[in-house]
C-alpha positions in Angstrom: 113.8 95.1 119.1 112.0 96.5 116.2 108.2 96.3 116.1 107.5 93.6 114.0 110.1 91.4 116.4 107.6 92.7 119.0 104.4 91.6 117.7 105.8 88.2 117.1 106.6 87.6 120.9 102.6 87.8 121.4 100.8 84.3 121.5 97.7 85.4 120.1 100.0 86.9 116.9 101.5 83.8 116.6 97.7 82.1 116.3 96.7 84.8 114.1 99.8 83.9 111.9 98.8 80.2 111.3 95.2 80.8 110.8 95.5 83.2 108.7 98.7 82.8 106.8 99.9 79.3 106.9 96.7 78.3 106.3 97.5 79.8 102.8 98.7 77.3 99.7 102.6 76.9 100.5 104.1 78.6 97.2 101.9 81.5 97.7 104.0 81.6 101.1 107.2 81.2 99.3 106.5 84.0 96.7 105.9 86.0 99.8 109.3 85.2 101.2 110.9 86.1 98.2 108.5 89.3 97.8 109.3 90.5 101.6 113.2 90.5 101.0 113.3 92.3 97.2 109.8 93.5 96.6 108.7 96.8 96.1 106.1 98.8 98.6 103.4 98.0 96.2 103.9 94.4 95.7 104.3 93.8 99.9 100.9 95.7 99.9 99.4 93.0 97.8 101.3 89.8 99.1 100.0 91.5 102.8 103.5 92.3 104.0 103.1 95.6 105.7 101.9 95.8 109.3 97.8 96.7 109.5 97.8 95.5 105.2 94.1 97.0 105.7 95.3 100.5 106.2 98.4 99.8 103.7 95.4 98.3 101.2 93.0 101.3 101.5 95.2 104.1 101.6 97.4 103.3 98.6 94.2 102.4 96.7 92.9 105.5 97.1 96.1 107.2 96.6 96.2 105.4 93.1 92.6 106.7 92.4 92.9 110.4 93.9 96.0 110.7 91.0 94.1 109.3 88.2 91.4 112.2 89.2 93.9 114.5 89.2 94.3 115.3 93.0 98.1 116.0 94.6 96.2 115.1 98.1 94.1 113.2 99.9 92.5 112.9 103.5 92.6 109.5 105.5 90.8 109.0 108.7 91.3 106.9 112.1 88.5 107.0 114.5 89.3 105.8 117.8 93.0 106.3 118.4 93.3 105.2 121.3 97.3 104.7 122.8 98.0 105.2 118.9 99.8 102.1 117.5 97.0 102.2 114.5 97.7 106.3 113.7 101.4 105.6 114.1 101.2 102.8 111.4 99.1 105.4 109.3 101.8 107.9 109.4 104.3 105.3 108.4 102.4 103.6 105.1 101.1 107.2 103.7 105.0 108.2 103.9 105.5 105.3 101.5 102.5 106.0 99.5 103.6 109.2 98.7 106.7 107.7 97.9 105.0 105.2 95.7 102.6 107.4 94.1 103.4 111.3 94.4 100.2 111.5 96.3 100.3 113.4 99.5 98.6 112.0 102.7 96.8 114.3 105.1 95.9 112.0 108.5 93.8 112.5 111.3 92.5 111.0 114.2 89.3 111.2 116.1 89.7 110.1 120.1 87.8 110.7 123.3 91.3 111.3 124.8 89.8 109.5 128.0 88.5 106.5 126.8 85.1 104.8 126.1 82.2 106.4 127.4 79.1 104.6 128.9 77.3 102.0 126.5 73.8 103.0 125.6 72.1 99.9 125.5 72.7 96.2 124.3 73.2 97.3 121.1 76.6 98.8 122.3 77.9 95.3 123.0 78.9 95.9 127.0 79.6 91.8 127.0 82.9 92.9 125.3 83.4 96.3 126.6 83.4 99.0 129.6 83.7 102.5 130.4 87.0 103.8 129.9 88.4 101.0 127.8 91.3 102.0 125.4 92.4 105.4 127.3 95.1 107.4 125.9 98.6 108.9 126.7 97.9 111.9 124.9 101.8 113.1 125.9 103.4 110.6 124.8 101.4 110.0 121.8 101.6 114.2 120.5 105.6 113.9 120.8 105.4 111.1 118.6 102.7 112.2 116.0 103.3 115.8 116.0 103.4 117.6 112.5 102.4 114.4 111.4 98.8 114.0 112.3 95.9 116.2 113.6 94.5 114.3 116.5 90.8 115.7 117.3 89.5 115.3 120.7 86.3 115.0 122.4 83.0 113.5 122.0 82.5 113.0 118.5 79.0 113.9 117.9 80.8 117.1 119.5 83.7 117.3 117.1 82.6 116.5 113.7 80.2 118.9 112.7 82.9 121.3 112.7 85.7 119.3 111.4 82.9 118.2 108.3 82.9 122.4 107.5 86.7 122.3 107.1 86.9 119.5 104.3 88.1 120.7 101.4 87.1 119.1 97.5 90.9 119.7 97.0 91.9 117.2 99.5 89.2 114.5 99.4 89.2 111.4 102.0 89.8 108.2 100.7 90.5 106.1 103.5 88.4 105.7 106.5 89.0 103.2 109.8 86.1 103.0 111.9 87.4 101.4 115.4 84.8 103.1 118.3 83.4 99.4 119.3 80.0 100.5 119.8 76.6 101.2 117.7 76.2 104.7 119.4 79.4 106.0 118.5 79.8 104.4 115.0 76.3 106.1 114.0 78.2 109.2 115.0 81.0 108.7 113.2 78.7 107.8 110.1 77.2 111.8 110.1 80.8 112.6 108.5 79.3 110.2 105.4 76.9 112.5 105.0 79.4 115.5 104.1 79.3 117.3 100.2 80.1 114.4 98.3 83.5 116.3 97.1 84.9 116.0 100.1 85.4 112.0 99.3 86.7 110.5 96.7 83.6 108.4 94.3 84.8 105.6 95.6 86.1 105.6 99.3 87.3 102.7 101.2 86.1 101.8 104.8 87.4 99.2 107.1 85.4 98.3 110.1 87.2 96.9 112.7 84.9 95.7 115.5 82.3 93.5 113.3 84.5 90.0 113.3 83.6 88.8 117.0 80.7 86.4 117.7 78.0 88.9 119.2 78.5 91.5 116.4 75.3 91.0 114.1 73.5 93.2 112.2 71.3 94.4 115.4 73.8 95.5 117.1 77.0 97.6 117.0 79.1 98.8 113.6 76.9 96.1 111.3 73.6 98.0 112.7 74.8 101.7 112.4 75.7 100.9 108.7 72.6 99.1 107.7 70.7 102.0 109.3 72.7 104.2 107.1 72.1 102.9 104.0 68.2 102.9 104.9 67.8 106.2 105.2 71.0 107.9 102.4 69.4 106.8 99.3 72.6 108.2 97.5 75.0 107.0 100.0 76.1 103.5 100.4 78.6 101.4 102.4 78.8 97.4 101.0 80.9 94.7 101.0 82.4 94.5 97.9 81.5 90.7 97.2 84.2 90.0 94.4 87.3 91.8 96.9 87.9 88.3 98.5 88.7 87.0 95.1 91.2 89.6 94.2 93.1 89.1 96.7 96.4 87.1 97.0 96.2 85.9 100.1 92.1 85.4 101.1 91.3 84.0 104.8 92.8 87.2 106.4 90.1 88.5 108.8 90.4 92.2 107.5 89.6 91.2 103.9 86.1 90.7 105.3 85.7 93.8 107.0 87.0 96.3 104.2 84.0 98.1 102.9 83.5 100.6 99.9 81.4 103.9 100.3 80.1 104.6 97.5 79.0 108.9 96.7 76.5 108.1 94.3 75.8 111.9 94.0 79.6 112.6 93.3 79.9 114.3 89.7 81.9 111.6 88.7 79.9 109.2 88.9 76.8 111.0 86.6 79.3 112.2 83.7 77.9 110.7 80.6 81.2 111.6 78.6 84.6 110.4 78.8 87.9 111.5 77.0 88.6 108.3 75.6 87.7 106.3 72.8 85.2 103.7 72.6 85.5 100.4 74.1 85.6 97.3 71.5 85.3 94.0 72.1 87.3 91.3 70.2 85.9 88.4 69.0 88.4 85.6 67.1 85.9 84.7 64.8 85.4 87.6 62.7 88.0 89.6 61.2 87.3 93.2 61.3 90.1 96.5 61.9 91.4 96.2 65.4 90.5 92.9 66.4 93.4 91.6 68.3 92.3 88.1 68.3 91.0 87.0 65.2 92.2 83.7 63.7 95.0 83.7 60.9 
């Protein structure tokens, strides 16, 4: 039985399919069926036909951006690996992204290896989570991911500084998934976002997993950590792109509202005043001038 088939045996997956997919226009779902059967990988990403579409979108967009900037390799990171379903999806997606774009993908997974730590206070949402939740089967996961992803074990505050020092500007971070549940853990994760500017793509995609449940708000959990980060980092900004939903073919999926942009405002690319291209010229159908593509006869 395939992984996709197994997922479809779960009741919550059918609820999700009904609410987030079948509620979309019929003609789009019919087109999506054709794309599922015959479409390219990029088309399947556009139509949300890849398992964990947030990973597929984030990694593919990062690779496309990296290629335009002249890179050959990007880094992608999952914070909160647990038993590794997401990390293994990331590995499979990365293979297809490399085949589609020619960009290599280095994958990193951060986890305590022993489940969730103790919550600090109400900001960590102890009403949802408990100490020891989401443990990892290290042996089984390492066997499956050996040579395909690097697992980094331990409390984030103890492992992140060494990782930051190891980052190379030749292999910038292009996509990050944050699935550590707690405010306190997310705050530690966001210390990565203070690394040197060239450790990242100028625009890096970030997926925040734990912001969709009813009790989450901007005074608790990941949303509070994002707000506090933005308040104290004038040249780094984590923000939701207000028009991102409009750019997607399927708009009802939760992940569309969980994808954020990390703007590295002190990156050289965002300050260059000279570009190696011709000046943009706007057409005007009411005037005649050389190069105007829309003028009336």
